[in-house]
N, C-alpha and C positions, 0 to 999 in steps of 0.2 A: 190334176193331183195338188191335194194340200200339203202345203210347207209350212213350217213351223220356223221359227225364226225366234233364238233366245237371245235375253238381256239380263246381266246382272246389275242389280241395283241395290241402294239403298246400306248401310253399314251393315245388315243380318245378309248382306251376300244374294238376296232372293232373287230368283227364276223366275223374269216377266216372260210372258210367250206370245207371238203374234202366230195367229193360225190366219191363213188365209190362200186362197184359191189360186185358178189361173185364172180369173177375171178380174181380182182383186177383191173382190170379198174379203172381209178380215174381222176377225173378233180379238180384243185384247182383253186378256187373261191375267189373273193379278198384277195388274200394273204398279210397281212396289217404289218406281220411280219418283224422286224426294229432294232433287234440286235441278236449277235452271241449265245445268248441262244433261242433267241424266233426261228432262223432259225435250232436250236439243235432240238428242239422240235418238230416242224415240221417235220423235215427229219430222226427223230427219229421213230417217228408214223410211218412216210410211209414206213420206211425198214423192222421195226419189223410186219407190218401188210401184207408185203410184196406185197405192191400195186406199180403199172404201171402208174405212171401220163403221163397220154393222153394229157391233154387241160388243158392250161391258160384262164379260165375265168375272166371279171371285168366287176360285175352289173352296175357299174359306175366310174368314176376317180378321185374322190376325193382323196387326197393327203395319209388318212389312211387306205385307200383301195386297195392302190396301192404301197406303200411300198416295199414291197417284187416281186413286177414283175421281174427284173433282175434277182434278187436271184434264184426265180423259172425256170424261163426260161431257165439262164446260167447253173442249175446246173440238167435240165432234158430236157433238149434241147427241148422248146415249143416255139412256137411265140402265144404270145398275141391275145385273140379273144376280139373284141369290140363292141359296135355298132358304127359307124360312128360318129354319132352326139357327142358321148365322146370324139374325139381327140384334140379337142380345150382345155377341161377340162385336158387332160393328158399332154400336150403340156407346161400347165401350171404351174403343180407340181412342177417344181424345184424351181421357182420363192418360189409358197408358201410353199415350205419347206424353202430355207432361208429368207423368211418374217418369222419364225416362229422358227426358231435358229436349226433347226432338218435337221440330216446329210441326205440325201439322193441322189441314184444314179437311173438316167432313166433308164426305159426300152427303149433301143433303135435298137432293132430289128425287122421285117416284123409287118405290123397288118394283122390279119384276120377281117373282118367285117361281126358281125351280122345283119341281117335286122326280124324286126316282121316276127313269122314265121319258122324262124329260128329251125333248131334242133340238138341238139349236142349228140351224143349216145355212151351211155357206155353199150358198149355190147347190151342187150334189150332191154335195158332201154335208155328212149330217154329225153330229157331236152330242153323245148320249148321253143322259144323264146318272151317274150311278152313284149311292148315296154310301158312303165311307166314315160312316164316324169313326172317331176315339184319337184322335188329335186332336180335334174341335168336337161342339156339339152335331155338327150337323153338314162337316165336310164332304163334297163332292168333289170327283174324277169325270173329264168328260172323253169318252171314248167313240176311235170314229172305228169304226169297223172295218170299211172299204179299203182303208190305211192304216192299218194294221198301228195305233197309234194311244196311247191312253195319255193326258194328262192328269197328275195325282196327287198335287198340291203337297201338302208336307205328308200323307199315308204312308206313301214306299217310297224309299230312297237306294240308289248303289248301295248293296252289301249292309242296308240301316231302312228305321222305319223313324216316323215322327215320334217326335218327343209328347209325353201323355200327362208331364204335372204343371200344365195349363191349367185355369179354370175351363170346365167341359171337359178335359181329356182322360180317355181311361184307357189303361194298357188293354183289358182284355176285350172292350169292342174295337179297338184299333186292330188286333190282332187277330179276330173275326171278321173285320171289313177288307181286310188281306185275300186273308183266304177263301172268304163266298164272293167276292166280287172281281178282285184283283188275277189270283191264283185261277179261276176259272175259265179267262182269255185263253187266247192261244198262244202257245211259247211267243211266237217271235214277235211278237206286239211288241212296242217301242214304248218305253215309261220316261216320259218327260215328268222330272219331280221338281217341288218349289223352291228346290236347292240342292248344286251339285250339279254331275253330270248324269246322263240319259244311262237308262240300261235296259232288258227287256227280260218279260215276266218270267223264261226258260230260263234264264240265266238265276232271277233271285228264287226261284223252286227250288232250284239246287244247291243256291252256294250261301242267302241272306243267313247269318248265323240265325238269328232271330226268329225264323220261322222253319230250318230246317231237326 
């Protein structure tokens, strides 16, 4: 079984996720940890659960989702995976942090680019990359068909959608991404968003006020 562990980190209450299998292979998705306490909370869980981080993944590169990229990369010897269209957002993160008055150490290692249809393997499970732009220029979602789950970043939330007023955002593009990439998934697929609680595709099709 592919398990999902959620942490809520940083002043923007961002969801950081660990996806891991029964053998302990683990992907760290959108590490938003930005304090010693949050670093410790995340690493303690990884150690106590006997997990081995294999991947560092970003759904998109807004500051609240990348605070912990450098820490995770340095701690576990990982390289950052993201869509190439998000590099411009990643490169802007230090300036955004300075503007907000928040401490930030940027990831400076090699980048591994993921495209639509790329697959991240955790043992017998695969996370398929869905290109879901609109909130950011090239946001991606990670879909595991066998386990009926999708990690959607800031694209789709419980009864809401991602904001589109940040650089590279576009409302119509976001709506199209949701309708064509997420709402075409089976109704029982669980959605793990970048903020707030989880939901499912069937519920959002029927009840999301931005899409009904």
